[in-house]
Legacy VTK file of the C-alpha trace (Angstrom):
# vtk DataFile Version 3.0
C-alpha trace
ASCII
DATASET POLYDATA
POINTS 55 float
5.757 -5.177 -2.995
5.100 -9.082 -4.188
7.168 -12.639 -3.910
8.728 -11.568 -7.424
10.253 -7.894 -5.613
11.270 -9.631 -2.826
12.891 -12.591 -4.684
15.251 -9.975 -6.487
16.157 -7.800 -3.582
16.824 -11.165 -1.580
19.002 -12.857 -4.713
20.911 -9.316 -6.040
23.534 -7.577 -4.447
22.187 -4.015 -4.622
20.991 -1.745 -2.111
17.414 -1.503 -1.263
15.532 0.671 1.233
12.673 -1.477 2.303
9.721 -0.392 4.819
6.881 -1.555 7.412
5.068 0.993 9.234
7.446 3.723 8.409
10.038 1.703 9.895
13.259 0.301 7.823
13.618 -3.145 7.679
15.523 -5.762 6.291
13.934 -9.187 5.090
15.254 -12.307 6.532
13.239 -14.710 4.853
10.199 -15.771 3.308
7.798 -18.599 3.801
4.733 -17.909 1.157
3.468 -14.554 1.674
4.651 -13.706 4.678
7.841 -12.802 5.379
10.396 -12.479 8.423
11.546 -8.744 9.004
14.008 -7.689 11.464
13.881 -3.845 12.198
17.299 -1.497 11.598
16.792 0.586 14.501
16.446 -1.764 17.448
16.540 -5.456 17.682
12.700 -6.614 17.168
11.856 -8.995 14.556
8.015 -9.789 13.445
6.568 -11.772 10.662
4.536 -9.463 8.589
2.302 -9.591 4.708
4.710 -9.006 2.076
1.809 -6.826 1.332
2.668 -4.556 3.758
6.494 -3.803 2.885
7.566 -0.956 0.502
10.525 0.764 -0.998
LINES 1 56
55 0 1 2 3 4 5 6 7 8 9 10 11 12 13 14 15 16 17 18 19 20 21 22 23 24 25 26 27 28 29 30 31 32 33 34 35 36 37 38 39 40 41 42 43 44 45 46 47 48 49 50 51 52 53 54
């Protein structure tokens, strides 16, 4: 995934499933090329490269 797509997801009301390591995440914020994500299946948060996120 790239920064333009992440910004599109964050700035629109459309529902998009975003994944990291085969787990569904929600994007909490972006700083440069790092996204802070929360995992839908528990309360874990992690900073990950936006390149490692996919739909």
